[in-house]
N, C-alpha and C positions, 0 to 999 in steps of 0.2 A: 551353657555348654561350650567347651572349647573345641575348635576344629584342629585336627592333626595336620601339620604342615610338612610337606615333603621338601627336602633341601633344594635350593636353587643354584644355578651356575651364574656366578657374579659377572663373568666376562660376557656370557651370552645376554644377560639382562642389560648390561650397558650397551651392547650392540643393538639390541632390539629397541631400547629407549631412543637411540640415535636415529632409528629408522621409522618409528611410529610418530606421525605428525599430530600435533595438538592444534585443534581448531576451536577458537573461542566462539561462544554464543551460537552453537549448533547442537541440536536442532531448534533451540530456543535460547533467548537471552539468559545468561548466567550459567550455562552448561559448557564445560570444556570437553569437547569430543576428542577421543583418541582414535585417529584415522589410521587403519591398518593397511590401506591400499598401497602405501609407500613401502610396506614390508612385503606384501603379496607379489609385487612385480619383480622382486629379487629372487630368482629361482633357487639359488644356493641357500640363501637365508631362510626362505620358506621351507625348504626341505629340512634344514637344520632345526627349525622351529617345531615342525611336526614330529621329527624324531625325538626331540627333547620332551615334548608334551606326552608322547607315548611311553617313553623309557621306563618310568616307575611302575608300569602296570603289566600284568600278565594274567592268563587264564580268564579272560573276559569273553563272555558269550555275545553280548550286544553293546554297541556304543550308541548312547542316546545323544542325538544331535539336535541342538536347540536352534530354531529359526531365528535369524537367517545366517548370521556369521558363524554360528556353531557348525553349520553345514560345511563351511570352507575347511575347517580344521578336523572335524570329527570323521569325515569320510576317509581321508587318508590315514588317520589314526586307526580306524577300524581295519583297514587293509593291512597295516603293519601288525596289528594284534590278531589277525585272522579271525575277526569277529563280524557279526552282522551289524547293520545300521538301522536304527529306529528313529524316525523323525518326530520331534515334538514341534507342533505348529500352532499358528494363530487360528482362531475359529474359522470354520468353513472351508478349510484347505484339505482336510482328510476325508476320503469318500465313505468310509465304513463307520460303524458305531465307535464312539470315543468316550473317554473319561475327560473331564475338564477341571481346570484349577485356575482361579483368579489370583492376580498378584499386583503389587504396587511397584512401579519403576521410580527412578530418580525424578522423572518429570511426567508422571501420569499413572494410569492403571491399564491392565490388559488381561487377557485370558489365554491359556495354552491348552492344547488338546493332544492326546495320544490315542492311537487305536487300541481298543479294548483287548484285541488279540495279538498285540505287538510283542508282548513278553509272556513268559511263563513263570509261575512261582518258582523261586530258587535260581533263576537266571542271574549270573554275575554281570553287572552292568557298570559302565563307565559313562558319566555325564560329561559332555564337552560343550563349552561355549567360548566365545572370544573374551568375555569380560565378566568379572564379578564386581558389582557396584553395591547396590543396597541389598542384594541377595534375593530379591523378590522372584526373579526369573528362575534362579537355581532352586529356591524353595518350592515354587510351584511344580517344577520338574520332579523334585524329590517326592512331593506329594503324589504326583501321577504314578511314578514308579512304585511307590509304596501301596497304592490302591491295587496294583496287580500282584504284589507280593514278591517282586524281584529283589535281589540283594545288591545294594549299591557298594561297589568296590572302591569307588573314589570319584572325585570331581576334578576336572582339569580345565583350566582357563589360560589364555595367553596372558592376560593382565588383570590385576586387582586394584581397585581404587580403595585403599585401606581406610581413608577417612570416612567413607560411607558405611563401614562396619558390616559388610555383607557376611563376613565370617560368623558374626553373632547370630545370624538368622538361619544358617544352613545346617547347624547341628554338628555332631562329632564324626564327620566323614573325612577321610584323607583328602586334602586339597593340595593340588599341584598347580602353581602358577609360575610363569617364567619372569614376569615383570610386576613390580609393585610400585604404584604411584601414591 
């Protein structure tokens, strides 16, 4: 299944690449970590980034924010789109009844949870995270949203690690990313 891609802004992509720091061998040997803290402390660029992430989307009921860096971008995106915020978290962090989904990361496995009453069937949702790598986190989130019956309007990430082929995992949802590595 091919993912629909939303057009990128080449000038913004170059600027973001110049501000995202690459850290080798973190969190373990062989991983090249893309550190966004150097982007986050630039107020004007952070505002421009959030605006660009939100721009292709409208008529969104809920923004699904994936722990933890998805929280950073998703909450202001929800504000811009006049939408609610629904956190997807690691196990044991949500206090009420949850649905769970297991997934594989670039360097391990984990589980995500969503409150069972966080969405309603038919809600239009936007899934937000900082990075699309292997697609495991995004796919687990898609599975959680689908358990509830909400409609996924799109997925937005700051950056995509294209060589890890996460697009092949997430299905045919509109994908908007600002930076591709």
